[in-house]
N, C-alpha and C positions, 0 to 999 in steps of 0.2 A: 503494500499499499503505497511506503513510504518512497519507494520512489514508479509510486504512476503505474506500474508495470500491467494494467488487467488483465491483458491477454495475459498473460505468465504466473498470475492469479486466478482465476479461472480456469486454465488447465492442469495447475497440479492439485485446483476442489474436482472438480472430473475426476481426474485420474486415479486421488483419494477415492473416491468415492466412488470407482470403480472397484479399485481394491480391497473397501471396505467392503461392499455386498464378497465379493466371490472369496471370501478370507473367513469373510462372519455366516456363509452358506460351510463352507468350507465346518469349521468349527465346531458351529455345531450340530452339526451332525455329527462330528462322533463325536462330542459331551453329553448329546443324547446315549445315540448304541452303548458308551460306553459309560455309562450312567450309573450298571449297576455295581462296575469294577470299583471306577470315582469313590461313589459313595465308601460303597468297604474298606479301602485303601486311608479316607478320611477318621475311618473310626464308629462306623456307624454298629449301634447291634441288630440284636434278632428283633426286637422291640420297635428299632425308630428305623430298621434298614429300607423297609417300601415307602414309609410316610416322605425318607429325603428323598429320596428315587425319583416319586415323582413331582413333587417340590420341582429337583433337580433339572428333571427333564422339563417339563415346564418352563423353565426360569434363563434353561438353555437355548430351548425353543425358541424364544420371541428374543435371545441375545442379538440380530441383527439386529431391532430395529437402534435397542439403547447405542447400537457401534456407527449406525447413521450416524445417531441424533450426538456420537462425543465429538464422530468427522467433521460434521458442518461445524455447530459450538465451537471447534478448535482451531477452523479456517475461519469464521468471525468473529475472532477472538484476536487472530492474528491481524484482520482486515481493521480490527475500530470499533469491530460493532461485541464491547464485553457485557452490552445487557442480554444479550437473547441469554447465556450459558444459568445467567439471573433466575430468568423469567421463565426458563423449560424448566428449568430443577423447581421453584417453588411448584411450581402445575404439578408439575411429574411427583412430585413428594403430598404438594395435597389433592388429587386422588389417589391415589395410595395408599394416607393415612384413612381418607370416609371408605377407601372402600374392606378396604384392613378390619375396622369397623363391622361392616355389612357381611364380611366374603368369610375372615377366620374361625365366628367359632357358628358357623353359617344362620346366621341369623337372618330372620322375610325366607331359610328355604335353602341361601344361598350356599353352598360346600366349603367346606373346613380345610383342607393343608391347600388341600387346589385353589380355593378359593384368594388363600395368605399368595400362591404364586400369582392366577389373577389379576391382580389386587396388584402384585407387584409389575406386572407385563402393563400392567391398562397403564400405568402410569406413563408405561418408557412409550407407546404406541403414541402418545398423546403428545410426551412430549419431543417425538420423532418430526411427528407432522409434526408441529411448528415449527420446529429446528428444517425441517425444508420449503413451509410457508415460506421464509426466510429469507431462501436463496428464490425464491420469484417474482419476488422485487424487479421492476426491472431498472430502475434507480436505482440499485447497489451496486458494490465497489464486484462485490462477486451471486453472482448474475443470470442464473439460466438464461432467461429469457435474450441477455448478452451473449452466453457462453451461443444459442441456437443461429442469435443475427451473425454471428463473424465465423458460422460454424468452425468450435476451437472442438478439439479431441484431445481425449486424452494419448500417452507419450509415452516410451521409453527416457526419454529424458527427465519429465517433469514426474515421475518412480522415479527412478534412481538417483533426485535429486533428493524425493519425498527422505528414502529410505538413511541418504547424508546425512540430515538435517534428525531423523525421530532413530535415526538406531540406539546411540546410546540411553537415549531417555527407552527403548522396547526394553531392552538389557532392562536396567533400570524398576522397573516393571514390571515385568516377571519376576527377577529376586526377588520383590519386596513381595507377590503375589508370594509367591514359594516359602516364604516367610514369611505372612499371615495363615498362611495355611498350617505348615507343622505348628506355629504355635494354638492352634484350634487345632487339632492333632494330640499335640503330650494336654492339653485342658480337655480334650475330654478321654 
């Protein structure tokens, strides 16, 4: 944004969205398929395993919405739109809290453990829709109408630039998640 390279910014956004969708689909399928083994590795017991697996499968099945939202929000922050992340997170968490009240304990006929996962996914889907809507504004620096008008396509060079910028953060996040998981396993 600082260099006013709108074409490059939108090329990187589009490339990132394509990568996010592909990576999220592959990861989601793997997590859903291996849910039982993953939950078992994390220390589930016979009385919690099935419920934990159901919850994990639903959450991982809807992971694509969270990934898209986080990717678009990161791009928007980089382009100067820092409010979008706050708006989507507040909305997502509010929906999650309200639906948790209805769904976790099966109030009004809604499902228990499945309800908790559905509440989380519902908030995430709404946040994803808000994030996607934010890039459909024609006057926005990051803009789908601009991408279509300028015939911008995802490129290998944009993907390589993304990797160059993000690889260290990626490894940091992976190691942090492994640490969180190991802490949870030890606590369990």
